[in-house]
C-alpha positions as CSV (number, residue, x, y, z in Angstrom):
1,M,-65.8,31.9,0.6
2,A,-69.4,31.5,1.6
3,R,-70.4,32.4,5.1
4,I,-69.6,29.7,7.7
5,L,-72.7,29.1,9.8
6,R,-73.3,27.6,13.2
7,G,-74.5,24.0,12.9
8,E,-72.9,23.3,9.5
9,I,-70.7,20.3,8.9
10,R,-67.7,21.3,6.7
11,W,-64.4,19.8,5.6
12,A,-61.5,21.0,7.6
13,S,-57.7,20.5,7.5
14,L,-56.6,19.7,11.1
15,D,-52.9,19.1,10.5
16,P,-50.5,19.8,12.1
17,V,-51.5,18.1,15.4
18,R,-50.0,16.9,18.6
19,G,-50.7,13.9,20.8
20,H,-54.3,12.6,20.7
21,E,-55.8,15.4,18.6
22,Q,-57.8,14.4,15.5
23,A,-55.6,14.7,12.4
24,G,-56.0,15.1,8.7
25,R,-58.8,16.3,6.5
26,R,-62.1,15.5,8.1
27,P,-65.5,16.8,8.7
28,V,-66.1,19.2,11.6
29,L,-69.3,20.6,13.2
30,I,-69.2,24.4,13.5
31,L,-70.2,25.5,17.0
32,S,-69.4,29.2,17.1
33,H,-72.1,31.8,16.3
34,D,-72.3,33.3,12.8
35,V,-71.2,36.8,13.9
36,F,-68.1,35.3,15.6
37,N,-67.3,33.3,12.4
38,D,-67.7,36.4,10.2
39,R,-65.6,38.8,12.3
40,S,-62.9,36.8,14.1
41,G,-61.2,34.9,11.2
42,T,-61.7,31.7,13.2
43,V,-64.4,29.2,14.0
44,I,-64.9,26.9,17.0
45,A,-65.6,23.3,15.8
46,M,-65.6,19.7,16.8
47,A,-64.2,16.8,14.8
48,L,-66.5,14.1,13.4
49,T,-65.6,10.5,12.9
50,S,-67.2,7.6,11.0
51,R,-65.8,5.0,13.3
52,E,-68.3,3.8,15.9
53,P,-66.8,5.0,19.2
54,R,-66.5,3.0,22.4
55,A,-67.2,6.0,24.5
56,Q,-70.7,7.3,24.7
57,F,-72.4,10.6,25.6
58,P,-71.1,13.1,26.7
59,L,-67.8,12.2,24.8
60,T,-69.5,11.3,21.5
61,L,-72.9,11.8,19.9
62,E,-74.2,10.2,16.7
63,L,-75.6,12.6,14.1
64,T,-78.7,11.2,12.4
65,S,-80.1,14.3,10.6
66,S,-77.0,15.3,8.6
67,K,-77.9,13.2,5.5
68,S,-74.3,12.1,5.4
69,P,-73.6,9.0,3.3
70,R,-71.8,7.5,6.3
71,R,-72.8,7.2,10.0
72,S,-71.1,10.0,11.8
73,W,-70.4,10.8,15.5
74,V,-69.3,14.2,16.9
75,K,-66.2,13.8,19.1
76,I,-67.3,16.3,21.7
77,S,-63.9,16.1,23.5
78,Q,-62.2,17.2,20.3
79,I,-63.1,20.9,20.2
80,R,-60.8,23.3,18.3
81,T,-60.5,26.9,17.3
82,L,-59.6,26.9,13.6
83,S,-58.6,29.6,11.1
84,V,-61.3,30.0,8.5
85,E,-58.4,29.2,6.0
86,R,-58.6,25.6,7.2
87,I,-62.4,25.3,6.5
88,G,-63.6,23.8,3.2
89,R,-66.9,23.1,1.5
90,R,-70.1,22.5,3.3
91,L,-71.2,18.8,3.7
92,G,-74.4,19.2,5.5
93,G,-75.7,20.3,8.9
94,A,-76.8,19.1,12.3
95,S,-80.4,19.7,13.5
96,A,-81.0,22.3,16.2
97,E,-81.8,19.4,18.6
98,E,-78.4,17.7,17.8
99,L,-76.5,21.0,18.2
100,G,-78.2,21.5,21.6
101,D,-77.2,17.9,22.6
102,V,-73.6,18.5,21.6
103,L,-73.5,21.7,23.7
104,E,-75.0,19.9,26.6
105,G,-72.3,17.2,26.3
106,L,-69.6,19.9,26.2
107,G,-71.1,21.4,29.4
108,E,-70.9,18.0,31.1
109,I,-67.2,17.6,30.2
110,V,-66.1,21.1,31.2
111,G,-68.6,21.7,33.9
């Protein structure tokens, strides 16, 4: 598999899940640093959705630079550590500014 890089948007298999976790095969934004991704066998990622959310920042952030065929929002509250075995092909990437905004939103949620 090709290297998994911070800021990439990739397909991921999120099942099995519990409660209000995002389920199924869906795009995720990779947050963890490249070295972590290479060495740990896992990545830290946030689920994306194409449904316009009711909650706004810091819970969701629209991605406008990813060149996705659909409008997409990062669900900042849906952060997961995933085995690299769950990660599929690359779909695109977030801009450095968007990645910074996502991390700022996470900081607001977890303090």
